C-alpha positions in Angstrom: 121.3 91.5 85.1 121.5 91.4 88.9 122.6 88.4 90.9 119.1 87.9 92.3 117.5 87.7 88.8 119.8 85.0 87.4 118.8 81.4 87.1 116.1 80.3 89.6 114.0 82.9 91.2 114.1 82.7 95.0 110.9 80.8 95.5 112.0 78.2 92.9 115.3 77.9 94.7 113.4 77.3 98.0 111.1 74.7 96.4 114.2 72.9 95.1 116.5 73.2 98.1 114.2 72.9 101.2 111.9 69.9 101.1 114.6 67.2 100.9 116.4 68.9 103.8 113.1 68.9 105.9 112.6 72.7 105.8 109.3 74.4 105.0 110.1 76.5 101.9 106.9 78.6 102.3 108.1 80.2 105.5 111.2 81.9 104.1 110.9 85.2 102.4 112.6 88.6 102.1 115.1 88.4 105.0 116.1 84.9 104.0 116.7 86.0 100.4 119.2 88.6 101.5 121.0 86.0 103.6 121.1 83.6 100.6 122.4 86.3 98.3 125.1 87.1 100.8 126.2 83.5 101.0 126.2 83.2 97.2 128.5 86.2 97.0 130.8 84.7 99.6 131.1 81.5 97.6 131.7 83.3 94.3 128.7 81.7 92.7 126.5 83.1 89.9 123.0 82.9 91.4 120.3 80.8 92.9 120.6 78.0 90.4 124.4 77.6 90.9 123.9 77.7 94.7 121.2 74.9 94.5 123.7 72.8 92.5 126.4 73.6 95.0 124.2 72.4 97.8 123.5 69.1 96.1 127.3 68.5 95.6 128.4 69.7 99.1 126.7 68.0 102.1 128.5 70.2 104.6 127.1 73.3 102.9 123.7 71.8 102.6 123.7 71.0 106.4 124.4 74.6 107.0 121.4 75.8 104.9 119.0 76.3 107.9 121.4 78.8 109.4 121.7 80.7 106.1 117.9 80.9 105.8 117.4 82.0 109.4 114.9 84.8 110.0 115.7 87.3 112.7 112.5 88.8 113.9 111.4 89.5 117.5 109.5 92.0 119.5 109.1 92.9 123.1 106.0 91.2 124.6 105.0 89.6 121.4 101.6 88.0 121.8 100.4 89.8 124.9 98.1 87.0 126.1 101.1 84.8 126.7 102.9 87.4 128.9 99.7 88.1 130.8 99.4 84.4 131.6 103.0 84.1 132.6 102.7 87.0 135.0 99.3 86.0 136.4 99.8 82.2 136.8 102.9 80.4 135.6 105.7 82.5 137.1 104.1 83.0 140.5 103.4 79.3 140.8 107.0 78.4 139.8 108.5 81.0 142.1 106.5 79.7 145.0 107.4 76.1 144.2 111.2 76.8 143.8 112.1 78.9 146.8 115.5 77.2 147.2 116.9 77.8 143.8 116.5 80.2 140.8 114.2 79.3 137.9 116.2 78.3 134.9 114.8 79.7 131.6 116.1 79.2 128.1 115.3 81.3 125.0 116.3 79.5 121.7 116.8 82.0 118.9 116.8 85.2 120.9 117.5 87.6 118.0 118.2 91.1 119.4 117.1 90.1 122.9 113.6 91.5 123.1 112.0 88.2 124.3 114.4 87.3 127.1 114.4 91.0 128.2 110.6 90.9 128.3 110.8 88.1 130.7 113.5 89.9 132.8 111.3 93.0 133.0 108.2 91.0 134.1 110.3 89.2 136.7 111.8 92.3 138.1 108.6 94.3 138.1 106.0 91.8 139.0 107.4 88.6 140.5 110.5 89.7 142.5 108.5 92.1 144.7 105.9 89.5 145.5 108.3 86.6 146.2 111.2 87.8 148.3 114.3 85.9 147.5 112.9 84.4 144.3 115.6 84.1 141.6 115.7 83.5 137.9 118.5 82.5 135.6 117.8 83.5 132.0 120.0 82.1 129.1 119.4 83.3 125.6 120.9 81.6 122.6 121.4 82.6 119.0 123.9 81.7 116.2 124.1 85.3 114.9 127.0 87.2 116.6 125.8 90.6 115.4 122.3 89.9 117.0 124.0 88.8 120.2 126.1 92.0 120.3 123.1 94.2 119.8 121.2 92.3 122.5 124.0 92.8 125.0 124.1 96.5 124.3 120.4 96.8 125.0 119.7 99.8 122.7 116.4 99.9 120.8 114.8 102.4 118.5 111.6 104.1 119.7 109.3 101.9 117.5 110.7 98.7 119.2 109.1 99.8 122.5 105.5 100.2 121.2 104.3 97.1 123.0 106.3 97.7 126.2 103.9 98.9 129.0 104.3 102.6 129.7 105.4 102.1 133.4 108.1 99.7 132.3 109.3 102.1 129.7 109.6 104.9 132.2 111.4 102.9 134.8 113.8 100.7 132.8 114.6 102.5 129.5 116.7 105.7 129.2 116.6 107.9 126.1 119.8 107.6 124.2 120.9 108.5 120.6 117.5 108.6 119.0 116.4 105.5 120.8 116.4 103.9 124.3 118.9 102.0 126.3 117.6 99.2 128.6 118.9 99.6 132.2 122.0 97.6 133.2 120.1 96.0 136.0 117.8 94.3 133.5 120.6 93.6 131.0 122.6 91.8 133.7 119.8 89.3 134.2 120.3 87.7 130.8 123.2 85.5 129.7 123.6 85.7 125.9 125.4 82.8 124.3 126.3 81.9 120.7 124.6 78.6 119.8 124.2 76.5 116.7 121.0 74.5 117.1 122.1 72.2 114.2 125.1 70.8 116.1 125.3 72.1 119.7 123.6 70.4 122.7 120.9 72.2 124.5 121.5 73.1 128.2 119.6 70.7 130.5 117.4 71.0 133.6 115.4 74.0 132.3 112.1 75.0 133.9 110.9 77.0 130.9 112.1 76.8 127.3 111.0 79.5 124.8 111.4 78.2 121.2 109.1 80.5 119.3 108.9 80.8 115.5 112.0 78.8 114.8 112.1 75.0 114.9 108.3 74.4 114.9 107.8 76.9 112.1 110.7 76.1 109.7 111.6 72.4 110.3 109.9 69.3 109.2 110.2 65.5 109.5 113.0 63.9 111.4 115.0 67.1 111.7 112.1 68.6 113.7 111.4 65.5 115.7 115.1 65.2 116.7 114.9 68.7 118.1 111.6 68.1 119.8 113.1 65.2 121.6 116.1 67.3 122.6 113.9 69.9 124.1 111.8 67.4 125.9 114.9 65.9 127.5 116.1 69.4 128.6 113.0 70.3 130.6 112.7 69.7 134.4 109.6 67.9 135.8 106.9 70.5 136.0 108.6 72.6 133.3 107.2 74.0 130.1 108.0 74.5 126.5 106.5 77.7 125.0 105.8 78.1 121.3 104.4 80.9 119.2 100.6 81.1 119.0 100.7 80.3 115.3 102.7 77.1 115.9 101.9 73.7 117.3 103.4 70.3 118.0 102.6 68.0 115.1 101.0 64.5 115.6 104.4 63.0 115.0 105.7 64.7 118.1 102.8 64.2 120.5 104.5 61.2 122.1 107.2 63.6 123.2 105.3 66.8 124.0 101.8 67.2 125.4 99.6 70.3 125.2 99.0 72.1 128.5 97.2 75.2 127.1 96.1 75.0 123.4 95.6 78.7 122.6 98.8 79.8 124.3 100.8 76.9 123.0 102.2 75.6 126.2 103.6 72.1 126.3 105.1 69.6 128.8 107.2 66.5 128.1 105.0 63.5 128.0 107.5 61.5 130.2 107.0 64.0 133.0 103.2 63.7 132.8 103.4 59.9 132.9 105.7 60.1 135.8 103.2 62.1 137.7 100.3 59.7 137.2 
């Protein structure tokens, strides 16, 4: 009998372990299962059932569970409508309004770097030529060191570039080792940092925060509200939070974050809106 078949099956483990820790058990699937099995092996436990018992008896391990269950999925230019809107409206307006300093952009849960590099590519190709002297400072956070190392290297298989516009592929990606290497000029635009969202404080004074398919997908209750408050406090007046198009702010968080564009899931801290009235 394999480790994965002993005791609770994975869905049963999730149903038992997640709700009391304010996590949405329905969102975790295959990739999370591999992470959990790896952690079970590290701890020398016999399967999902023993791990669930171990979580109940060890608060420190239980607090770490969201990081064990993490899902590392990202794509270049995921959800094209958002990137079109950023290029056509948001970034030009912000570049024009902040000529004396670089825009500060934060990506929370950057995986292998596709999302922050998508922004860097758009900035270099579309915004920088139109706004001479405009600058941008992109910070990308993730807890997974292996993901951060891959992101810094900037190498991607051919299939990863399928949503990258052809002209950007030709200009900024070089064929290398059965894949493509992103040009150093683009890689140098992103500062990748290790970050544990369960205990580390977010950087402040951000103009744009990307937090897509992470907190507002997997977290519930006070755990999610706490992070929503932290995000709201980290955004500059006039700044935005960007979620995934399948996500939304819940009614319990609407006193913190107000919708600015429902279909594209753009939000602004309520305190900034009130301050502008």
